[in-house]
KEDOLUM-99721 format. One record per residue: x, y, z of N, C-alpha, C in turn. Coordinates in steps of 0.1 Angstrom, whole numbers, plus 5000, padded with zeros to 4 digits. Each point is the difference from the previous one (the first is absolute). Layout:
N
SITE  nc1  nc2  nc3 cac1 cac2 cac3  cc1  cc2  cc3
SITE    X    Y    Z    X    Y    Z    X    Y    Z
...
This chain:
354
SITE  nc1  nc2  nc3 cac1 cac2 cac3  cc1  cc2  cc3
SITE 5194 9149 8322 5010 4992 5006 4995 4996 5014
SITE 5002 4987 5003 4994 4995 5013 5009 5004 5011
SITE 4994 5005 5011 5007 5004 5012 5005 4988 5007
SITE 5013 5000 5005 5005 4989 5008 4994 5001 5014
SITE 5000 4989 5007 4995 5000 5014 5011 5006 5009
SITE 4996 5007 5010 5010 5004 5010 5006 4988 5007
SITE 5013 5001 5003 5008 4988 5005 5002 5001 5015
SITE 5001 4989 5006 5000 5000 5015 5011 4989 5005
SITE 5008 5004 5010 5008 4991 5008 4994 4999 5014
SITE 4997 4988 5005 4995 4998 5013 5011 4995 5010
SITE 5004 5008 5009 5011 4996 5010 4993 4995 5012
SITE 5006 4990 5007 4994 4993 5011 4986 4995 4996
SITE 4999 4993 4989 4988 4998 4993 4991 4989 5007
SITE 5006 4991 5008 4992 4989 5005 4994 4993 4988
SITE 4987 4996 5001 4993 4993 4989 4995 5011 4990
SITE 5000 5013 5003 4997 5010 4990 4986 5005 5000
SITE 4994 5002 5012 4987 5006 5001 4999 5014 4994
SITE 5010 5008 5005 5000 5014 4995 5002 5001 4985
SITE 5010 4993 4995 5003 5001 4986 4989 4993 4992
SITE 4993 4990 5005 4989 4994 4993 4989 5011 4998
SITE 4998 5008 5010 4990 5011 4998 5004 5010 4989
SITE 5014 5003 4999 5005 5009 4990 4998 4993 4986
SITE 5003 4987 5000 4999 4992 4987 4985 5001 4995
SITE 4991 4998 5009 4986 5000 4996 4995 5014 4996
SITE 5008 5010 5005 4997 5014 4996 5007 5004 4987
SITE 5007 4990 4993 5005 5003 4987 5015 5003 5000
SITE 5008 4996 5010 5014 5002 5000 5007 4987 4996
SITE 5012 5001 4995 5009 4988 4997 5009 4998 5012
SITE 4998 4990 5007 5009 4996 5011 5012 4993 4995
SITE 5012 5007 5001 5012 4994 4994 5007 4990 5010
SITE 4999 5004 5013 5009 4992 5009 4994 5001 5014
SITE 5001 4989 5007 4997 5000 5015 5012 4994 5006
SITE 5004 5006 5011 5012 4995 5007 4997 4998 5015
SITE 5004 4988 5005 4998 4996 5014 5010 4989 5003
SITE 5000 4995 5012 5009 4989 5004 4993 4988 5004
SITE 4987 4998 4997 4992 4989 5004 4996 4992 4987
SITE 5005 4988 4999 4998 4992 4988 4986 4997 4997
SITE 4992 4996 5010 4986 4997 4998 4992 5012 4995
SITE 5002 5012 5007 4994 5012 4996 5003 5004 4986
SITE 5013 4998 4996 5004 5003 4986 4994 4991 4990
SITE 4998 4987 5004 4993 4991 4991 4986 5005 4997
SITE 4993 5005 5011 4987 5005 4998 5000 5013 4992
SITE 5010 5008 5002 5001 5013 4993 5002 4997 4985
SITE 5009 4990 4996 5002 4997 4986 4988 4995 4993
SITE 4992 4992 5007 4988 4994 4994 4989 5010 4998
SITE 5001 5012 5005 4988 5008 5001 5002 5014 4994
SITE 5011 5002 4993 5003 5014 4995 5004 5000 4986
SITE 4994 4993 4991 5002 5000 4986 5014 5000 4995
SITE 5007 4990 5006 5014 4998 4995 5011 5009 5007
SITE 4996 5008 5010 5010 5008 5007 5011 4991 5006
SITE 5012 5006 5001 5011 4993 5006 4998 5000 5015
SITE 5001 4989 5007 5000 4999 5014 5015 4997 5005
SITE 5006 5009 5006 5014 4999 5003 5003 4998 5015
SITE 5007 4990 5003 5004 4998 5014 5013 5008 5002
SITE 5000 5012 5006 5011 5009 5001 5003 5004 5014
SITE 5012 5003 5002 5005 5004 5014 5000 5015 5000
SITE 4989 5006 5006 4999 5015 4999 5009 5007 5010
SITE 5008 4992 5008 5011 5006 5008 5012 5004 4991
SITE 5001 4995 4988 5011 5002 4991 4997 5011 4990
SITE 5008 5010 4999 4998 5010 4990 5001 4995 4986
SITE 5008 4989 4998 5002 4994 4987 4987 4994 4994
SITE 4990 4998 5009 4987 4994 4996 4993 5009 4990
SITE 5002 5013 5001 4994 5010 4991 5004 4997 4986
SITE 5013 4997 4997 5005 4997 4987 4993 4987 4995
SITE 4998 4990 5009 4993 4988 4996 4986 5003 4997
SITE 4993 5009 5007 4987 5004 4996 4999 5006 4986
SITE 5010 5009 4997 5000 5006 4987 5001 4990 4989
SITE 5009 4990 5003 5002 4989 4990 4987 4992 4998
SITE 4993 4997 5012 4988 4992 4999 4989 5007 4993
SITE 5000 5013 4999 4990 5007 4992 5004 5003 4986
SITE 5012 4995 4996 5005 5002 4986 5003 5015 4998
SITE 5003 5007 5011 5003 5014 5000 4989 5009 4994
SITE 4987 4995 5002 4989 5008 4995 4998 5012 5009
SITE 4994 5010 4995 4996 5012 5008 4991 4996 5010
SITE 5002 5005 5013 4991 4996 5011 4992 5013 5004
SITE 4987 5000 4998 4992 5011 5003 4997 5002 5015
SITE 4999 4988 5007 4995 5000 5014 5007 4990 5008
SITE 5005 5003 5012 5005 4990 5009 4990 5000 5013
SITE 4996 4988 5003 4991 4999 5012 5006 4990 5010
SITE 4996 5001 5012 5005 4990 5010 4997 5004 5014
SITE 5001 4990 5009 4998 5002 5014 5011 4995 5009
SITE 5011 5008 5000 5012 4996 5008 4998 5001 5015
SITE 5006 4991 5008 5000 5003 5014 5006 5013 5004
SITE 4993 5008 5008 5005 5014 5002 5001 5003 5015
SITE 5004 4990 5008 5001 5003 5014 5014 5005 5004
SITE 5010 5000 4990 5013 5003 5004 5004 5015 5001
SITE 4993 5006 5009 5002 5015 5003 5002 5002 5014
SITE 5009 5009 5004 5003 5002 5014 4990 5010 5005
SITE 5000 5002 5013 4991 5009 5007 5003 5014 4997
SITE 5012 5003 4996 5004 5014 4997 4997 5004 4985
SITE 4996 4990 4992 4997 5003 4986 5011 4996 4991
SITE 5013 4999 5005 5010 4996 4991 4999 4985 4999
SITE 5003 4994 4988 4998 4986 4998 5012 4992 5007
SITE 4997 4988 5004 5011 4992 5006 5006 4992 4988
SITE 5013 5003 4997 5006 4995 4988 5001 4984 5000
SITE 5001 4994 5012 5002 4986 5000 4987 4992 5002
SITE 4989 5007 4999 4987 4993 5002 4996 4994 4986
SITE 4999 4986 5000 4997 4993 4988 4987 5005 4993
SITE 4990 5003 5008 4987 5004 4994 5002 5013 4993
SITE 5008 5009 5006 5002 5013 4994 5008 4998 4987
SITE 5009 4991 4999 5007 4998 4987 4990 4995 4990
SITE 4990 4992 5004 4990 4996 4990 4992 5012 4995
SITE 4997 5010 5008 4993 5012 4996 5009 5007 4990
SITE 5013 5001 5003 5010 5007 4991 5000 4993 4987
SITE 4998 4987 4999 5000 4993 4987 4990 5006 4991
SITE 4988 5004 5005 4990 5006 4992 5004 5014 4995
SITE 5006 5007 5010 5005 5014 4996 5010 4998 4989
SITE 5009 4991 5001 5011 4998 4990 4994 4996 4987
SITE 4990 4991 5000 4994 4996 4987 4993 5012 4993
SITE 4993 5008 5008 4993 5012 4994 5011 5009 4994
SITE 5011 5002 5008 5011 5008 4995 5006 4995 4987
SITE 5001 4987 4999 5006 4993 4988 4991 5001 4988
SITE 4988 4996 5002 4990 4998 4988 4994 5014 4997
SITE 4999 5009 5009 4994 5013 4997 4986 4998 4994
SITE 4991 4993 5007 4987 4998 4995 4992 5013 5001
SITE 4989 5001 4992 4992 5012 5001 4993 5002 5013
SITE 4998 4988 5007 4994 5000 5013 5004 4988 5008
SITE 4998 5001 5013 5002 4989 5009 4988 4999 5010
SITE 4998 4988 5005 4990 4999 5010 5005 4991 5011
SITE 5000 5004 5013 5005 4992 5011 4989 4999 5010
SITE 4997 4987 5004 4989 4997 5009 5005 4994 5013
SITE 4993 5002 5010 5004 4995 5013 4988 5000 5010
SITE 5002 4996 5012 4989 5001 5010 4998 5014 5004
SITE 4987 5003 5004 4997 5014 5004 5009 5006 5011
SITE 5005 4991 5009 5008 5004 5012 5013 5006 4996
SITE 5004 4998 4987 5012 5006 4996 5000 5015 5000
SITE 4987 5006 4998 4999 5014 5000 5004 5007 5013
SITE 4998 4993 5011 5003 5006 5013 5012 4993 5007
SITE 5007 4990 4993 5011 4993 5006 5011 5010 5003
SITE 5005 4999 5012 5011 5009 5005 4996 5015 4999
SITE 4987 5003 5004 4995 5013 5000 5000 5006 4986
SITE 4997 4991 4990 4999 5005 4986 5013 5001 4993
SITE 5011 4997 5007 5013 5001 4993 5002 4991 4989
SITE 4994 4988 5001 5002 4990 4989 4993 5005 4987
SITE 4988 5006 5002 4993 5005 4988 5008 5012 4994
SITE 5005 5009 5009 5008 5011 4995 5012 4996 4992
SITE 5007 4989 5005 5012 4995 4993 4996 4995 4987
SITE 4989 4993 4999 4996 4994 4987 4998 5011 4990
SITE 4992 5010 5004 4997 5012 4991 5013 5007 4996
SITE 5009 5002 5010 5012 5007 4997 5009 4992 4990
SITE 5001 4987 5002 5009 4992 4991 4995 5001 4985
SITE 4987 4998 4998 4995 5000 4987 4999 5015 4994
SITE 4998 5009 5008 5000 5014 4996 5014 5004 4995
SITE 5010 4995 5007 5014 5002 4996 5003 4995 4986
SITE 4992 4990 4995 5002 4995 4987 4992 5007 4989
SITE 4992 5010 5005 4993 5009 4991 4985 4996 4999
SITE 4995 4992 5009 4986 4996 5000 4992 5009 5009
SITE 4988 5004 4996 4990 5006 5008 4991 4990 5007
SITE 5001 4999 5013 4995 4988 5007 4987 5004 5008
SITE 4990 4992 4999 4988 5001 5008 4997 4987 5006
SITE 4995 5000 5013 4996 4988 5006 4986 5000 5006
SITE 4994 4989 5001 4986 4999 5005 4997 4986 5004
SITE 4992 4998 5011 4995 4987 5004 4987 4998 4992
SITE 4999 4988 4994 4988 4996 4993 4993 4988 5007
SITE 4987 5001 5000 4992 4990 5007 4994 4990 4989
SITE 5004 4988 5001 4996 4990 4989 4986 4999 4997
SITE 4990 5000 5009 4986 4999 4996 4995 5011 4992
SITE 5007 5012 5000 4996 5011 4992 5002 4997 4985
SITE 5008 4990 4997 5004 4997 4986 4995 4986 4996
SITE 4990 4995 5007 4993 4988 4996 5006 4987 5006
SITE 5009 5002 5009 5006 4988 5007 4992 4996 5012
SITE 4996 4987 5001 4991 4996 5011 5007 4997 5013
SITE 5009 5010 5004 5009 4997 5011 5004 5013 5007
SITE 4999 5000 5013 5005 5012 5007 5015 5000 5000
SITE 5006 5009 4992 5014 5000 4999 5005 5014 4996
SITE 5009 5006 5007 5006 5013 4997 5014 4998 4996
SITE 5004 5008 4990 5014 5000 4996 5005 5014 4997
SITE 5012 5003 5003 5006 5013 4998 5008 5000 4986
SITE 4997 5009 4992 5007 5001 4987 5007 5013 4998
SITE 5012 5000 4995 5008 5011 4996 5000 4999 4984
SITE 4997 5011 4994 5001 5001 4985 5008 5012 4996
SITE 5010 4998 4992 5009 5011 4996 5000 5001 4985
SITE 4999 5012 4995 5000 5003 4985 5012 5008 4997
SITE 5006 4996 4988 5013 5007 4996 4997 5013 4993
SITE 4988 5002 4995 4997 5012 4992 4997 5012 5008
SITE 5001 5000 5013 4997 5012 5008 4985 5001 5004
SITE 4992 4991 4995 4986 5000 5004 4997 4992 5013
SITE 4991 5005 5008 4996 4993 5012 4989 4990 4997
SITE 5002 4988 5004 4990 4989 4997 4987 5002 5009
SITE 4989 4999 4994 4987 5000 5007 4995 4985 5001
SITE 4998 4996 5012 4996 4986 5002 4986 4997 4995
SITE 4997 4988 4996 4986 4997 4994 4989 5002 5011
SITE 4989 5006 4996 4989 5001 5008 4994 4986 5003
SITE 4994 4998 5012 4993 4988 5003 4989 4997 4989
SITE 4997 4988 4997 4990 4996 4991 4987 4995 5007
SITE 5002 4997 5013 4988 4995 5008 5000 5008 5013
SITE 4988 4999 5006 4999 5006 5014 4995 4989 5009
SITE 5001 5002 5013 4997 4989 5010 4987 4993 4998
SITE 4990 5007 4994 4987 4994 4998 5000 4989 4989
SITE 5010 5000 4991 5001 4990 4990 5013 4993 4999
SITE 5008 5000 5011 5012 4992 5000 4997 4985 4996
SITE 5009 4993 4994 4998 4986 4997 5002 4992 5012
SITE 4991 4991 5003 5000 4992 5012 5007 4987 4998
SITE 5002 4993 5012 5005 4986 4999 4991 4991 4992
SITE 4987 5001 5003 4990 4992 4993 5000 5002 4985
SITE 5001 5013 4996 5001 5003 4986 5013 4995 4993
SITE 5010 4998 5009 5013 4996 4994 5001 4985 4999
SITE 4995 4992 5009 5003 4986 5000 4988 4990 5001
SITE 4988 5006 5000 4989 4991 5002 4998 4989 4989
SITE 5005 5002 4989 4999 4990 4989 5010 4988 5002
SITE 5008 5001 5010 5009 4989 5003 4996 4991 5012
SITE 4987 5001 5003 4995 4993 5012 4997 4985 4997
SITE 4998 4997 4987 4995 4986 4997 5011 4989 5001
SITE 5009 5001 5010 5010 4990 5002 5000 4996 5015
SITE 5000 4987 5003 5002 4995 5013 5015 5001 5003
SITE 5003 4999 5013 5015 4999 5004 5007 4989 4992
SITE 4993 4989 4998 5006 4988 4994 5002 5003 4985
SITE 4992 5009 4994 5002 5003 4986 5011 5010 4997
SITE 5004 5007 5010 5009 5011 4998 5015 4995 5001
SITE 5003 4992 4990 5013 4994 5000 5008 5001 4987
SITE 4995 5007 4991 5006 5001 4986 5005 5014 4997
SITE 5012 5001 4995 5005 5013 4996 4992 5006 4988
SITE 4995 4991 4992 4992 5004 4988 4987 4992 5001
SITE 4988 5007 5000 4987 4993 5000 4990 5008 4992
SITE 4988 4995 4998 4990 5007 4993 4991 5008 5009
SITE 4996 5012 4994 4990 5007 5008 4987 4992 5001
SITE 4993 5002 5011 4988 4992 5003 4988 5010 5001
SITE 5002 5012 4999 4989 5010 5001 5003 5011 4990
SITE 4989 5006 4994 5003 5012 4992 5004 5012 5009
SITE 5005 5010 4993 5004 5012 5008 4987 5006 5005
SITE 5000 5005 5013 4988 5005 5007 5001 5015 5002
SITE 5010 5006 4995 5001 5015 5002 5008 5006 4989
SITE 5000 5013 4998 5008 5006 4990 5015 4999 5003
SITE 5003 5000 5013 5014 4998 5003 5005 4986 4996
SITE 4992 4990 5003 5004 4986 4996 5001 4999 4985
SITE 4992 5006 4993 5001 5000 4985 5013 5006 4995
SITE 5004 5011 5007 5012 5007 4996 5012 4991 5004
SITE 5000 4993 5011 5011 4992 5004 5001 4987 4991
SITE 4989 4995 4995 4999 4988 4992 5001 5002 4985
SITE 5001 5013 4996 4999 5004 4986 5009 4991 4991
SITE 5013 4998 5003 5009 4993 4992 5004 4987 5005
SITE 4992 4994 5008 5004 4987 5007 4990 4989 4996
SITE 5005 4989 4995 4992 4989 4997 4999 4990 5012
SITE 5010 5000 5008 5001 4990 5011 5002 5008 5013
SITE 4997 4993 5011 5002 5006 5014 5013 4995 5005
SITE 5009 5009 5003 5014 4997 5004 5002 5003 5015
SITE 5008 4992 5006 5005 5002 5014 4989 5000 5010
SITE 4989 4993 4998 4989 5000 5009 5001 4987 5008
SITE 5010 4999 5009 5004 4988 5008 4997 5003 5014
SITE 4993 4991 5007 4997 5001 5014 5011 4997 5010
SITE 4998 5005 5012 5009 4997 5011 4993 4990 5010
SITE 5007 4990 5004 4995 4990 5009 5002 5006 5014
SITE 4989 5002 5008 5001 5005 5013 4998 4989 5010
SITE 5005 5001 5012 4997 4990 5011 4986 5002 5004
SITE 4995 4990 5007 4986 5001 5005 4999 5012 5010
SITE 5011 5002 5008 5000 5011 5010 4999 5013 4993
SITE 5008 5002 4989 4999 5013 4993 4986 5002 4994
SITE 4995 4990 4994 4986 5001 4994 4990 5004 5011
SITE 5001 4993 5011 4991 5003 5011 5001 5015 5005
SITE 5012 5005 5001 5002 5014 5004 4994 5009 4989
SITE 5003 4998 4987 4995 5008 4989 4985 5001 5001
SITE 4994 4988 5002 4985 4999 4999 4994 5009 5011
SITE 5007 5005 5010 4994 5008 5011 5002 5015 4997
SITE 5008 5003 4989 5002 5014 4997 4989 5005 4991
SITE 4992 5010 5004 4989 5005 4991 5006 5007 4988
SITE 4992 5001 4990 5004 5007 4988 5004 5014 5003
SITE 5012 5004 4995 5005 5014 5003 5006 5001 5014
SITE 5001 4989 5007 5006 5000 5014 5014 4996 5000
SITE 5005 4999 5013 5014 4996 5002 5002 4993 5014
SITE 5012 4999 5004 5002 4993 5013 4993 5006 5012
SITE 4996 5013 4999 4993 5006 5011 4986 4995 5001
SITE 4995 4994 4990 4986 4995 5000 5000 4985 5005
SITE 5011 4994 5003 5000 4986 5004 4997 4999 5015
SITE 4994 4989 5004 4997 4998 5015 5013 4999 5007
SITE 5000 5003 5013 5012 4999 5009 5006 4986 4999
SITE 5014 5000 4998 5007 4987 4999 5000 4994 4987
SITE 4994 5006 4990 5000 4994 4986 5009 5009 4991
SITE 5009 4992 4993 5009 5007 4991 5011 5008 5007
SITE 5004 4996 5012 5009 5008 5008 5014 4999 4994
SITE 5003 4991 4991 5013 4999 4994 5004 5012 4991
SITE 4989 5007 4996 5002 5012 4991 4991 5011 5005
SITE 5006 5010 5005 4992 5011 5006 5005 5014 4995
SITE 5008 5000 4989 5004 5013 4995 4989 5007 4992
SITE 5003 5011 4995 4989 5009 4993 4993 4993 4989
SITE 5007 4993 4991 4993 4994 4988 4996 4985 5002
SITE 5002 4995 5012 4998 4986 5002 4985 4996 4999
SITE 4998 4989 4994 4987 4994 4998 4990 5010 4994
SITE 5005 5007 4990 4991 5010 4993 4992 4993 4989
SITE 4987 5002 5001 4991 4994 4989 4995 5012 4991
SITE 5002 4999 4987 4995 5010 4991 4985 5002 5001
SITE 4995 5011 4995 4985 5002 4999 4997 5001 4985
SITE 4990 4993 4996 4997 4999 4985 4995 5014 4995
SITE 4996 5009 5008 4994 5013 4995 5010 5011 5002
SITE 5013 4997 5003 5010 5010 5001 5013 4996 4993
SITE 5008 5009 4996 5014 4996 4995 5007 4992 5011
SITE 5009 4992 4996 5008 4991 5009 5010 5009 5008
SITE 5005 4994 5011 5011 5005 5007 5012 5000 4991
SITE 5011 5007 5004 5012 5000 4992 5005 4986 4999
SITE 5002 4995 4987 5006 4987 4998 5014 5000 5005
SITE 5004 4990 5008 5014 4999 5005 5007 4989 4992
SITE 5012 4997 5004 5008 4990 4993 4999 4986 5005
SITE 4992 4998 5010 4998 4987 5005 4986 4994 4997
SITE 4996 4989 5007 4987 4995 4998 4996 4993 5013
SITE 5000 5008 5011 4997 4995 5013 4990 5009 5008
SITE 4998 5012 4996 4993 5010 5008 4986 5004 4995
SITE 4998 5000 4987 4988 5005 4994 4992 4988 4994
SITE 4987 5001 5002 4992 4988 4996 4988 5005 4991
SITE 4995 4990 4993 4989 5002 4990 4988 5005 5008
SITE 4992 5008 4994 4988 5006 5007 4989 4989 5002
SITE 5000 4989 4992 4990 4990 5002 5005 4987 5004
SITE 5012 4996 4995 5005 4986 5003 5011 5001 5011
SITE 5002 4989 5007 5009 4999 5011 5014 4996 4995
SITE 5006 5009 4992 5013 4998 4994 5006 5013 4996
SITE 5013 5000 4997 5006 5012 4994 4997 5001 4986
SITE 5000 5012 4994 4998 5001 4985 5011 4993 4993
SITE 4997 4995 4988 5010 4994 4991 5009 5011 4995
SITE 5011 4996 4993 5008 5010 4994 4992 5008 4989
SITE 4992 4993 4993 4992 5007 4990 4990 5010 5006
SITE 4994 4996 5011 4991 5010 5007 5007 5012 5005
SITE 5012 4998 5006 5008 5011 5004 5004 5009 4988
SITE 5004 4993 4989 5004 5007 4988 4988 5009 4995
SITE 4988 4994 5000 4988 5008 4996 4999 5013 5009
SITE 5002 4998 5013 4999 5011 5009 5011 5010 4998
SITE 5011 4996 4994 5011 5009 4997 4998 5006 4986
SITE 4990 4995 4992 4996 5005 4987 5009 4994 4989
SITE 5007 4988 5003 5007 4993 4989 4989 4993 4991
SITE 5001 5002 4987 4991 4993 4991 5002 4985 5000
SITE 4990 4993 4997 5000 4985 5001 5011 4993 4991
SITE 5004 5007 4990 5010 4994 4991 5014 5002 5005
SITE 5002 5006 5012 5013 5002 5006 5003 4987 5008
SITE 5009 4992 4996 5004 4988 5007 5011 5001 5009
SITE 4999 4995 5012 5011 5001 5010 5007 4987 5001
SITE 5013 5001 5001 5009 4988 5000 5007 4999 5014
SITE 5006 4988 5002 5006 4997 5013 4990 4992 5009
SITE 5005 4997 5012 4991 4992 5009 4989 5010 5006
SITE 4991 4995 5007 4988 5008 5004 5005 5012 5009
SITE 5009 4997 5009 5005 5011 5008 5006 5011 4992
SITE 5008 4996 4990 5006 5010 4991 4989 5008 4992
SITE 4990 4993 4996 4989 5007 4993 4993 5010 5008
SITE 4997 4996 5013 4993 5009 5009 5009 5013 5002
SITE 5013 4997 5002 5009 5011 5002 5001 5010 4988
SITE 5000 4994 4988 5000 5008 4988 4987 5009 4999
SITE 4989 4994 5003 4988 5008 5000 5000 5011 5010
SITE 5004 4997 5012 4999 5009 5011 5010 5012 4999
SITE 5012 4997 4994 5010 5010 4998 4997 5010 4988
SITE 4991 4996 4992 4998 5008 4988 4992 5013 5002
SITE 5002 5009 4991 4991 5012 4999 4988 4995 4991
SITE 4988 5003 5004 4988 4996 4992 5001 5005 4986
SITE 4999 4991 4990 5001 5004 4986 4990 5011 4996
SITE 4988 5001 5006 4991 5010 4996 5005 5014 5005
SITE 5008 5000 5011 5006 5013 5005 5011 5004 4990
SITE 5008 4990 4995 5010 5003 4990 4993 5005 4987
SITE 4989 4994 4996 4993 5004 4988 4996 5014 5001
SITE 4994 5004 5011 4996 5014 5002 5011 5010 4999
SITE 5011 4996 5006 5012 5009 4999 5006 5000 4986
SITE 5000 4988 4993 5005 5000 4987 4992 5008 4990
SITE 4987 4999 5001 4991 5008 4992 5003 5015 5001
SITE 5001 5004 5013 5003 5015 5003 5013 5004 4995
SITE 5010 4991 5001 5014 5004 4997 5001 5002 4984
SITE 4992 4993 4993 5001 5001 4985 4997 5014 4996
SITE 4993 5008 5008 4997 5014 4996 5013 5008 5000
SITE 5010 4995 5007 5013 5008 5002 5011 4995 4992
SITE 4999 4988 4994 5011 4994 4992 4999 5004 4986
SITE 5012 5002 4994 5000 5003 4985 4997 4987 4993
């Protein structure tokens, strides 16, 4: 008798980076829920027919809509990254804080569906927010529902992602077992670098980078590129950004791996914050991908990376197509959990699921 795939609901899914990692690890993604239409269009196109639901997670009735959207199938796992800033300095939650109500929606969904496990992700700073009271409240809420909860910060390059990115994960198991997080698969000596991630996309001039769908012009030049291109016949979302001559002139003066601190006095003064005018280094993982396209620049060319280049640095496979305008696409990529990080967690969680 063939085993069924473990089933997943992705709350606050965005375009679905985290759930794509679980899908690639052999899970059936039933549903993603968010309130951004463009992100949901991307989600629907990249998750093997999963339902992408535009839902109001402020409303408790949405949980019944989620159950209907999944045809009342058994749900083995609920994953998501709710905003979790709605905690008071004393540790008791602020009832009228909208962000806190969004966190409660995940608690309520887990209580309703009673999955075998849940996974909640957020920024590492959540662990110490309000002197650790936010973390404590999360653990207490899910423990009250019968889950044994473990949390840990994971570093994306350890799991094959060519990007410096840390995320905090809470994993709870209903069977009383304590989850052990996956061991790193790489060490700093063999982290995937920017060059290994995107060097096969160099054969385009700024004038060429204008099509949402184009042909590859170079073979894969690294094992990482072969992995990303495995199921993709065409190059998607590799569209350039037109910069002013002033911006190009400033970028050209930033050395590889440098930032605004390396510019001559009086140059680039319009942006002087921490990440301003940052140029990647081809022999290192990239800086943390953000939701915009103004601060980080290609290690060789005087331009920002394309959506596809950022997606590669986030470990999205090349067959993952992003929808919406370019600003929306960059936002979807930057907000996502790297799929390879989701894949590592999904593989490990299968050891605990019936």
